C-alpha positions as CSV (number, residue, x, y, z in Angstrom):
1,M,-15.9,-52.0,7.8
2,I,-14.6,-48.7,6.2
3,S,-13.5,-50.6,3.1
4,F,-16.9,-52.3,2.9
5,N,-18.7,-49.0,3.2
6,R,-16.5,-47.5,0.4
7,F,-17.3,-50.5,-1.8
8,K,-21.0,-50.2,-1.1
9,Y,-21.0,-46.4,-2.0
10,K,-19.0,-47.0,-5.1
11,L,-21.3,-49.8,-6.2
12,V,-24.4,-47.6,-5.7
13,A,-22.7,-44.7,-7.6
14,L,-21.8,-47.1,-10.4
15,I,-25.3,-48.4,-10.7
16,T,-26.7,-44.9,-10.6
17,V,-24.5,-43.9,-13.5
18,F,-25.5,-47.1,-15.4
19,S,-29.2,-46.2,-14.8
20,M,-28.7,-42.7,-16.1
21,A,-26.7,-44.0,-19.1
22,V,-29.4,-46.5,-19.9
23,G,-32.0,-43.9,-19.6
24,A,-30.2,-41.5,-21.9
25,A,-29.7,-44.3,-24.5
26,F,-33.3,-45.3,-24.0
27,A,-34.6,-41.8,-24.8
28,S,-32.3,-41.2,-27.7
29,G,-33.0,-44.6,-29.1
30,N,-36.7,-43.8,-29.1
31,E,-36.0,-40.5,-30.9
32,A,-33.8,-42.3,-33.4
33,S,-36.4,-45.0,-34.1
34,H,-38.9,-42.3,-35.2
35,G,-36.3,-40.6,-37.4
36,G,-36.1,-37.5,-35.2
37,E,-39.8,-36.8,-35.5
38,E,-41.7,-35.5,-32.5
39,K,-44.0,-38.3,-31.5
40,G,-45.4,-39.6,-28.3
41,F,-43.3,-42.1,-26.3
42,N,-44.0,-45.7,-27.3
43,A,-42.7,-47.8,-24.4
44,K,-43.6,-51.1,-26.1
45,E,-41.8,-50.3,-29.3
46,V,-38.7,-49.0,-27.5
47,I,-38.5,-51.9,-25.0
48,L,-38.9,-54.6,-27.6
49,G,-36.3,-52.7,-29.8
50,H,-33.8,-53.0,-26.9
51,V,-34.3,-56.7,-26.1
52,K,-34.5,-57.9,-29.7
53,D,-31.6,-59.0,-31.9
54,A,-30.4,-56.6,-34.6
55,H,-28.1,-56.4,-37.6
56,D,-26.3,-53.4,-36.1
57,W,-25.1,-52.6,-32.6
58,H,-26.4,-49.2,-31.3
59,L,-24.0,-48.3,-28.5
60,L,-25.2,-44.8,-27.5
61,S,-26.6,-41.5,-28.6
62,V,-25.6,-37.9,-27.7
63,G,-28.1,-35.5,-29.2
64,D,-28.1,-36.0,-32.9
65,L,-25.0,-38.2,-32.8
66,H,-25.8,-41.9,-32.8
67,V,-22.9,-44.2,-32.3
68,T,-23.8,-47.5,-34.1
69,L,-21.5,-50.4,-35.0
70,P,-22.5,-51.9,-38.4
71,L,-22.2,-55.7,-38.5
72,P,-21.4,-58.0,-41.4
73,V,-24.4,-59.2,-43.4
74,I,-24.0,-62.6,-45.0
75,I,-26.8,-63.8,-47.3
76,H,-26.8,-67.0,-49.3
77,N,-29.3,-67.1,-52.1
78,P,-29.6,-70.4,-54.0
79,N,-30.3,-68.4,-57.2
80,R,-27.9,-65.5,-56.8
81,G,-25.1,-67.0,-54.7
82,T,-23.6,-65.6,-51.5
83,S,-23.5,-61.8,-50.8
84,M,-21.4,-60.2,-48.0
85,F,-21.6,-56.5,-47.1
86,S,-22.0,-54.1,-44.1
87,S,-25.4,-53.6,-42.5
88,S,-24.8,-49.8,-42.9
89,K,-25.7,-50.3,-46.6
90,F,-29.3,-50.6,-45.5
91,H,-29.2,-47.2,-43.8
92,H,-31.3,-48.4,-40.9
93,G,-33.8,-50.1,-43.1
94,H,-34.5,-47.1,-45.4
95,D,-32.7,-48.5,-48.5
96,A,-32.2,-51.8,-50.3
97,Y,-28.8,-53.1,-51.3
98,D,-27.8,-55.8,-53.7
99,G,-31.4,-57.0,-54.0
100,Y,-32.0,-57.3,-50.3
101,R,-33.7,-55.1,-47.7
102,L,-34.1,-55.0,-43.9
103,V,-37.7,-55.0,-43.0
104,D,-38.9,-52.2,-40.6
105,A,-42.3,-50.7,-39.7
106,H,-42.0,-47.9,-42.3
107,Y,-41.4,-50.4,-45.1
108,L,-44.4,-52.6,-44.1
109,E,-46.6,-49.5,-43.9
110,A,-45.5,-48.1,-47.2
111,N,-46.1,-51.4,-49.1
112,H,-49.2,-52.4,-47.2
113,L,-47.5,-55.5,-45.8
114,T,-48.0,-57.2,-42.4
115,A,-45.4,-58.2,-39.7
116,A,-46.9,-61.7,-39.8
117,Q,-45.7,-62.0,-43.4
118,Y,-42.4,-60.3,-42.9
119,P,-41.2,-59.8,-39.3
120,E,-39.4,-56.6,-38.5
121,G,-35.6,-56.9,-38.4
122,K,-35.7,-59.7,-41.0
123,I,-33.7,-59.4,-44.3
124,I,-35.7,-60.3,-47.4
125,A,-35.0,-60.5,-51.1
126,V,-36.6,-57.6,-53.1
127,G,-37.0,-56.7,-56.8
128,A,-36.2,-53.5,-58.6
129,D,-39.6,-52.1,-57.5
130,G,-38.6,-52.7,-53.8
131,L,-41.3,-55.4,-53.3
132,P,-40.5,-58.9,-51.9
133,T,-39.7,-61.5,-54.5
134,G,-40.4,-64.4,-52.2
135,E,-37.0,-66.0,-52.9
136,K,-35.7,-68.4,-50.3
137,I,-32.6,-67.0,-48.6
138,Y,-30.4,-68.1,-45.8
139,D,-29.3,-65.3,-43.4
140,L,-25.9,-66.2,-41.9
141,S,-25.2,-62.7,-40.7
142,I,-23.2,-61.7,-37.6
143,T,-26.0,-60.1,-35.6
144,K,-25.7,-58.2,-32.3
145,N,-26.3,-61.3,-30.2
146,I,-23.7,-63.3,-32.1
147,A,-21.1,-60.5,-31.9
148,S,-21.8,-60.3,-28.1
149,M,-21.3,-64.0,-27.7
150,I,-18.0,-63.8,-29.6
151,L,-16.9,-61.0,-27.3
152,A,-18.0,-63.2,-24.3
153,A,-16.1,-66.2,-25.6
154,V,-12.9,-64.1,-26.2
155,L,-13.2,-62.6,-22.7
156,L,-13.6,-66.2,-21.3
157,V,-10.5,-67.5,-23.1
158,I,-8.4,-64.5,-22.1
159,L,-9.4,-64.7,-18.4
160,M,-8.9,-68.5,-18.2
161,L,-5.5,-68.3,-20.0
162,N,-4.4,-65.6,-17.5
163,V,-5.4,-67.9,-14.6
164,A,-3.6,-70.9,-16.3
165,K,-0.5,-68.7,-16.8
166,A,-0.5,-67.7,-13.1
167,Y,-0.5,-71.4,-12.2
168,R,2.3,-72.2,-14.6
169,V,4.4,-69.3,-13.3
170,R,3.6,-69.5,-9.5
171,G,2.9,-73.2,-9.2
172,H,-0.1,-74.8,-7.5
173,K,1.6,-74.8,-4.0
174,Q,1.7,-71.0,-3.7
175,A,-1.2,-69.0,-2.5
176,P,-3.1,-67.5,-5.5
177,K,-3.0,-63.7,-6.1
178,G,-5.0,-61.2,-8.1
179,F,-7.7,-62.6,-10.5
180,Q,-6.4,-66.1,-9.8
181,S,-7.5,-65.8,-6.1
182,L,-11.0,-64.8,-7.3
183,I,-11.5,-67.6,-9.8
184,E,-9.8,-70.5,-7.9
185,P,-12.6,-70.7,-5.2
186,V,-15.2,-70.8,-7.9
187,I,-13.5,-73.6,-9.8
188,I,-13.0,-75.6,-6.6
189,F,-16.6,-75.0,-5.5
190,M,-18.0,-76.1,-8.9
191,R,-15.8,-79.2,-8.9
192,D,-16.4,-80.3,-5.3
193,E,-20.0,-79.1,-4.7
194,V,-21.6,-79.4,-8.2
195,V,-19.9,-82.0,-10.4
196,R,-18.6,-84.6,-8.0
197,P,-21.7,-84.9,-5.8
198,N,-24.1,-85.1,-8.8
199,I,-22.0,-87.2,-11.2
200,H,-21.4,-90.4,-9.1
201,A,-18.7,-91.9,-11.2
202,K,-14.9,-92.1,-11.3
203,K,-15.0,-90.1,-14.5
204,A,-16.8,-87.1,-12.9
205,D,-13.7,-84.9,-13.2
206,K,-13.7,-85.2,-17.0
207,Y,-17.0,-83.2,-16.9
208,V,-15.5,-80.4,-14.8
209,P,-14.2,-78.4,-17.9
210,F,-17.6,-78.6,-19.6
211,I,-19.6,-77.5,-16.6
212,L,-17.1,-74.7,-15.9
213,T,-17.3,-73.5,-19.5
214,I,-21.1,-73.5,-19.4
215,F,-21.1,-71.6,-16.1
216,F,-18.6,-68.9,-17.0
217,F,-20.0,-68.4,-20.5
218,I,-23.5,-67.8,-19.2
219,L,-22.2,-65.7,-16.4
220,I,-20.2,-63.4,-18.6
221,N,-23.1,-63.0,-21.0
222,N,-25.4,-62.2,-18.1
223,L,-23.1,-59.6,-16.8
224,L,-22.5,-58.0,-20.2
225,G,-26.2,-57.8,-20.7
226,L,-26.4,-55.4,-17.7
227,L,-24.2,-52.8,-19.4
228,P,-25.8,-49.9,-21.2
229,G,-26.0,-50.5,-24.9
230,S,-25.4,-54.2,-24.5
231,A,-27.0,-57.2,-26.2
232,N,-29.8,-59.3,-24.7
233,V,-28.0,-62.6,-25.3
234,T,-29.2,-65.0,-22.6
235,G,-32.6,-63.3,-22.8
236,N,-32.9,-64.7,-26.4
237,I,-34.6,-68.1,-26.5
238,A,-32.6,-69.1,-29.6
239,V,-29.4,-68.7,-27.5
240,T,-30.7,-70.6,-24.5
241,A,-32.1,-73.3,-26.8
242,A,-28.6,-73.8,-28.3
243,L,-27.0,-74.0,-24.8
244,A,-29.7,-76.5,-23.7
245,L,-29.2,-78.6,-26.8
246,I,-25.4,-78.8,-26.1
247,S,-26.2,-80.0,-22.5
248,F,-28.7,-82.5,-23.9
249,I,-26.2,-83.9,-26.4
250,V,-23.6,-84.4,-23.6
251,M,-26.3,-85.9,-21.4
252,M,-27.3,-88.4,-24.1
253,A,-23.7,-89.2,-24.8
254,S,-23.3,-90.2,-21.1
255,T,-26.2,-92.6,-21.0
256,N,-25.9,-96.4,-20.6
257,R,-28.2,-99.4,-21.0
258,H,-29.3,-99.1,-17.4
259,F,-30.6,-95.6,-18.0
260,W,-32.6,-96.7,-21.1
261,G,-33.7,-99.8,-19.3
262,H,-35.2,-97.6,-16.6
263,I,-36.9,-95.5,-19.2
264,F,-38.5,-98.3,-21.3
265,N,-38.7,-100.9,-18.6
266,P,-39.4,-99.0,-15.4
267,P,-39.4,-101.0,-12.1
268,V,-43.2,-101.0,-11.7
269,P,-45.9,-103.6,-12.1
270,G,-46.4,-104.8,-15.7
271,F,-49.7,-103.2,-16.4
272,V,-48.3,-99.8,-15.4
273,K,-45.2,-100.0,-17.8
274,P,-47.1,-98.9,-21.0
275,I,-48.3,-95.8,-19.1
276,L,-45.1,-94.9,-17.3
277,A,-42.6,-95.6,-20.2
278,P,-43.9,-92.7,-22.4
279,V,-44.0,-90.4,-19.3
280,E,-40.3,-91.2,-18.5
281,L,-39.4,-90.6,-22.2
282,I,-41.1,-87.2,-22.1
283,G,-39.3,-86.4,-18.9
284,V,-36.0,-86.9,-20.8
285,I,-37.0,-84.4,-23.5
286,T,-38.4,-81.8,-21.0
287,K,-35.1,-81.6,-19.1
288,P,-33.3,-79.4,-21.8
289,V,-36.6,-77.5,-22.4
290,S,-36.7,-76.5,-18.7
291,L,-33.0,-75.4,-18.9
292,M,-33.9,-73.3,-22.0
293,I,-37.0,-71.6,-20.6
294,R,-35.7,-71.0,-17.1
295,L,-32.7,-69.0,-18.2
296,F,-34.5,-67.2,-21.1
297,A,-37.5,-66.2,-18.9
298,N,-35.5,-64.9,-15.9
299,I,-33.0,-62.8,-17.9
300,L,-35.6,-61.4,-20.3
301,A,-38.0,-60.5,-17.5
302,G,-35.3,-58.7,-15.6
303,H,-34.4,-56.6,-18.7
304,I,-38.0,-55.7,-19.4
305,I,-38.6,-54.7,-15.8
306,I,-35.6,-52.4,-15.8
307,L,-36.5,-50.8,-19.1
308,S,-40.2,-50.5,-18.0
309,I,-39.1,-48.6,-14.9
310,I,-36.9,-46.3,-17.0
311,S,-39.8,-45.7,-19.5
312,L,-42.0,-44.3,-16.7
313,V,-39.8,-41.2,-16.6
314,F,-40.4,-40.5,-20.3
315,I,-44.1,-41.4,-20.1
316,F,-44.6,-38.9,-17.3
317,G,-42.3,-36.5,-19.1
318,S,-44.4,-36.7,-22.3
319,L,-47.4,-35.6,-20.2
320,N,-45.6,-32.9,-18.2
321,K,-41.9,-32.1,-17.9
322,V,-42.1,-31.3,-14.2
323,A,-43.7,-34.7,-13.6
324,G,-40.9,-36.4,-15.6
325,Y,-38.1,-34.7,-13.6
326,G,-40.0,-35.3,-10.4
327,F,-40.2,-39.1,-11.1
328,L,-36.5,-39.3,-12.0
329,P,-35.2,-39.9,-8.4
330,V,-37.8,-42.6,-7.9
331,T,-36.7,-44.3,-11.1
332,I,-33.1,-44.1,-10.1
333,A,-33.9,-45.6,-6.7
334,F,-35.9,-48.5,-8.2
335,N,-33.2,-49.1,-10.8
336,I,-30.5,-49.4,-8.2
337,V,-32.5,-52.1,-6.5
338,M,-33.3,-53.9,-9.7
339,M,-29.7,-53.7,-10.9
340,L,-28.5,-55.2,-7.6
341,L,-31.2,-57.9,-8.0
342,E,-30.2,-58.6,-11.6
343,L,-26.6,-58.8,-10.6
344,L,-27.5,-61.5,-8.2
345,V,-29.8,-63.2,-10.8
346,A,-26.9,-63.2,-13.2
347,F,-24.8,-65.4,-10.9
348,I,-27.8,-67.6,-9.7
349,Q,-29.0,-68.4,-13.2
350,A,-25.5,-69.3,-14.4
351,F,-25.1,-71.6,-11.4
352,I,-28.6,-73.2,-11.8
353,F,-28.0,-74.0,-15.4
354,A,-24.6,-75.5,-14.7
355,N,-25.8,-77.4,-11.6
356,L,-28.9,-78.9,-13.4
357,T,-26.7,-79.9,-16.3
358,A,-24.5,-81.8,-13.9
359,V,-27.6,-83.4,-12.2
360,F,-29.0,-84.5,-15.6
361,I,-25.7,-86.0,-16.6
362,G,-25.5,-87.8,-13.3
363,Q,-29.0,-89.2,-13.9
364,A,-28.0,-90.3,-17.4
365,M,-25.0,-92.3,-15.9
366,E,-27.3,-94.5,-13.8
367,H,-25.7,-97.7,-12.6
368,Q,-27.2,-101.1,-12.2
369,G,-26.9,-100.8,-8.4
370,H,-29.1,-97.7,-8.5
371,H,-31.6,-99.4,-10.7
372,D,-31.9,-102.4,-8.4
373,E,-32.2,-100.2,-5.4
374,A,-35.0,-98.2,-7.0
375,H,-36.7,-101.5,-7.9
376,H,-36.5,-102.7,-4.3
């Protein structure tokens, strides 16, 4: 009981520090986004700036010191060839470099352009006058989300290699220790309660590595996204779309003739088949779409709620400093609750994505016996 209470107090203290760190980065990020000018707090601009992808990684700010990690910019232009340079050459969107420029609000306003034509954060080709040339370019840059996914993949490989090494050294007959004892129950649970019950086939175990990789990769990215200064990876619909596409490819590769027979020749009266067949086909396509939207919406919503609660302090503070400091304890309390909830959501969403992937693969491996039973 004593150890549990200590853990509980340490967890609350840690989340409190996280909340204050996020708040500090939040405020300094808002100041930096306005170039240090004294302006009113724009919650929408700052929140969207924190959840969007970027060509540099803003880690933290202390006063006028802004710690930002520049990332590689890789642009392929069919007319000029490929250019590679650091994103620091753009000077946060204030300068052009090598005929390219990073679009920001100041650039759009100065040149009377609209965000609908040139979205903020996008790299465009410009001429000597600084205006867009309209050239078609391919942005292959390492953005903040890509860098975070690479970090998550490296962490995943390191953790799994350490667990594998522990099995090689200690053997599978000895009781696990350390990190191995934490990971082993998860692996066994995913194998026995997720993969085998849903994929009714003798080859179910061959899908265990894939399901485990999906689960741990999403989980690590979800947890990294809760850290101050982190990237909003699984809250980006392009990332979740790629994950859903991978699951869809595996699902399609697992199909057989009975599955497609059930789609195009469903076990219903003949006059209903022309109506039900398109519906069944649409159902196949909507499965990865549901995976994509569920993960994206839950993670993004959690981040926006946390940032919105933090922004209340600065909204009240812009009206009255006393009101801002007075609301600070309320914000910290709400953020502790939200961070605990987001910690739970990080595990739940990773599990749901992996579990539904196993369910969809199992449905794709439909056997003749299941088809006949459904017909009966």
